[in-house]
N, C-alpha and C positions, 0 to 999 in steps of 0.2 A: 526479462526473467519471468519464468513461469511461477504461478501460485503453487505453494505447497500447503497442504492442510489435511487434518484428520477430522475436522469438524463437519458433521453432516449438513449443517446449514450452509457453510461455505462451499461444500462440494456441490450442493444443489444450485447455489448461486453461479458457480463456474460453469455448470452444465447449461444453465439458462443463458449465460453470457456467450458461450460458444454458439448457441442457436441464434441469438440476436445478432451476432457478428456477421452472419450470412445475409442479413438484410441491409437496406440502405436507410432505414428509419432512424430518426434521432433517438438517442438513448439518454435517460436522466439517471445519474448515479447519486444516491443519497447516503449519508453516513456521517458520523462524528469526524472531527478533524483528526487526521493521522491514521485513519482506518485503511488507507490504500486505494483511494478513488482514482488517483492518477495511474497507478499500476494496473487497476482493472480496466481503465480506458485504453491503456496501451495493449493489454491482453486482447481486448475486443478488436482493436485495430490490427494486431498481428494475426488474428484468426479470420480476418475479413478478406475479400478479394482486393481490397485496397492496401494490403500489407506491404507491397513494394513502393507505395507512395509515402509522402512525408507524414509525420505525426507532429502537429504544431500545437503547442500549449499556449493558452492565454490566461494569465493569472488576473482574473477580473477584480480582485481585491486591491491590486497595486496600480491600476491604470489611472492616471490623472484625469479629472473630469474634462479638461480642454483637449485631451488627446484621443478620446475614444474613437471618433470617426476615422482619423488618420491611422490609428493603430489597427483597427479591424479592416478598414476598406482601402487604406492608402490614399494618396493624393496625386493629382496631375501636375505637370510641369508648371511652375509659377503660380500654384494655387493660392499662395499667400506669402506675405513678406517673411523672409527668412527660410522659406521652404527650399529643399534640395532642388537644384536646377533640373535634374533629370526626373523629378517626381519620386514617389516612394511606393513600393508594393505593400499592401496590407496583409494581415494574417490570412485572410481568405484567399488572397492570391498565392501566398506561400504554401497553403495547404492543398492546392489544386492537385487532384488525383489521389489525395490521401484523406486524412482525418484531422479535423480541428477540435481541440479539447478546450471547452470554456469552463475553467475551474472557478468555483464560487460564483456561479451565475446569478445568485441572489443579490450580488453587489452592483449589478449593472444598472445605471440610472434609467429612468422611465423613457426619456427621448431615444436612447440607444436601443431599448427593448423593442420599440416600434420598428426600427431598422432591421433588427435581428429577425423579427417576425416576417418581414418581407423576404429575407434571405431563405428562411425555412419554407415559406409558402411558394415563392416564385423562383427561387434559386438565382436571384439577381441582386446586384448592389451597385451603388454609384460611388466611385472614389471622390474625394473632396476636390471640387473644381473641375471635374471631368465632364465632357460632353456626352460620351458614350457610356451606356450601361454595360456592366460586365457580368459574365455568367459565373456563378459559384459552383465549382465542381469539387465539393468536399463533403464528407459525412460529418455531421455534428454530434459530438458527445458532450453533454453538460454535466456538471457536478455541483453539489451544494452541501454544506453542513447545517443549513438553515431549513426551516419548514416552509417550503414555497407556498403551500396551501394557506398558511397563516399570513404570509406576506401578501398573497392575493386578496385575502379577505380584508386586509387593512389598507388596501390601495397602493401598496409598495411594489407590487408586481402585476404586470398586465395579465388579465384573465385569459385573453386569447393566446398569449405566448405560453402561459402555464399549460394550457391544454395541448398546445402544439408540441411542447417539450415532453409532456407526460405520457407519450404514446407507449414507450417501453421504459419501465422503471426498475432499477435494481437497488436494494438497500443493503449496504455492508454492515455486518454486525460488529460491535466494538470488541476489542481484544478481551475484555473481562468476560465476555460470553463465549469465547472460544479458547479457553486456557489450555486445552489439549494441544494447541498449536504452538505454544510458547517454546517448547523444546525444539521443534522443527525450525521455527523462526530464529531462535538463538543460534543454532548450529549454522544456519545459512548466513546470518549476519556476521558471525565471527569468522567463518571461512572466507567470506568475501573480503575481509580486512587483512587476511594473511597473504604472504607471498605465495606464488604459485607452487603447489606441491607441499606446502608446510601445513601441518595439522594445527588447528586452533588449540589453545590451552584448554585443559579440562576445567569444569566447574565443580567446586566442592558441593556436597549435598545440601549444606545450609544455604548456599548461594542460589541453588535451583529452587529450594523450598521458598525462599524469599521472592523469587521471580514469580512463582506460582501463587503466592498469597496476595501479592500487590494487585490492585485493581486497574492500573494503567489508564488514568484519565486522558493521557495524551496518546494512547493506543500504540500502534506499531512504531510510529516516529519516536515516541518516548522510550520504548524498549531499545531501539537502535542507539539512541543517544546514551542510554544507561550502559549498554555494552561497550560503546566506544570509550567511555570513561573507565570502565572496569579493565579493559584491555590495556589502556595507557598506564593505569596504576599497578596492575599485576605484571605487566611486561609480556612479551610475545610467548614466553614459555610457561607463564602462570605458576601455579594454578590460580584461578579466579575464586576468591573467597567472598563471603558476605561483606566484609569490610571494604571491598573494592567497589561495591554498588553504591548508588546515591543513598543518602541517609534515609529518605522517605521509603525507599524500597527495602533497605537492610532493616529498618525499624519494624517492619511487619512481624518479624520473628520475636522481637521483644514484646510486642503487644499481643501476640497470639496466646490465647489461653482458653481452656485449661490445657495441660500437657498432652492429653490424649489426641486432640486434633493435630498438635505439633508433631507427634510421632507419626501420624498418618501422612502428613505432608512430607516428612523426611523419607518415609518409605516410598511415596510417590516420586520424590525427587531422585532417589536411588534407582528406581526402575527406569525413569527417563534417562538418567546418566548412562546406565548399562546399554539401553537401546542406542543411544547416541554413539557410544564407543564402538559397539559392534557395527553400526552403519559406517562410521568413519574408517574403520579398519576392514571393511568389506567382509564382515563376519568371521574374520580370523581371530579366534578367541585368545590365542597366545599374545598377539599384538594388542588386543583390546585390554587384556589384563595389565600389560605394561603401560598402556595409555592411561589406565585408571590408577596406576600406582599400587596394584594388587599383585599378589602371587597368583599363578595359574590356578592353584588349588582353592585359594580364597574366592576367585571369581566363579569357579564351578560350584562352590558351596552356595554362593548367592543365587546363581542361576536356578538351582533346584528349588528355591523359595517361590519362584514365579512360574505359573502353569504354562505361559507362552514359550518358556525355554525348557520345559520338562523333557521334550523329545531330544535325543542326541546330546544330552548334557554331560556325557562323559568323554566325548571326543569331538573332533572337527566335523 
């Protein structure tokens, strides 16, 4: 999936990612949990000359301490008691010709960090129990929601590995700093959950206002979960109202004061909803009016209130 954004910071980030994709250098992605680091890693992979190769993810936060070497580098036949007779390919083997994505690199223990450094420097690794050294033919993209510089200063992350990883760095902004993308993300997420050709249910203005007011500490992942809940409660034909959202999101409107900012958010929500309907209906204003539950005349009256729709507001 491609990234969709109206946020200037994200647009600049994607432009940089496209340029970095053309290189073979290691890329370090930083950002809070749920900001889309895996998706950005996949974006870089798909825009690289390795796009036809595999994209292999390693969730470094879930690998047991005693399995690190075999997970990353595999093992030879009979390497240890209980091992597969035929041996096992590691993630670096599986990623040959493509990209290996090391998610939450800050969780990797120090002894394994030394082995990763060798892979990055020499492009070689030794499977557990193997006699021959293997060549690593994969591009490495690492990601973290922790500050690696701080981990380095406290001795929890190797300094040499830090500088080897930190050649090309991209930092994803949290969702609270790119709220102009909430409308786009909401449309994409709801559409993705519908059957092919079925339009997603529309959101009432108060629901959109609540989505815009909430700060989303869990970022895009939290937004997606909130919309899954709303769709289940509202049903596939909706509409989705504020009461269908999680309490912490819906509660934003109750806490919002004074009433003037509330009206401003409602107006903003209305504009987002009209944009969404026109986009979903391919700018067919008659269909968009029906989609919004408005008469054609009521929609045109609203369009006249917004400068971006001022032209051609009396016809298709």
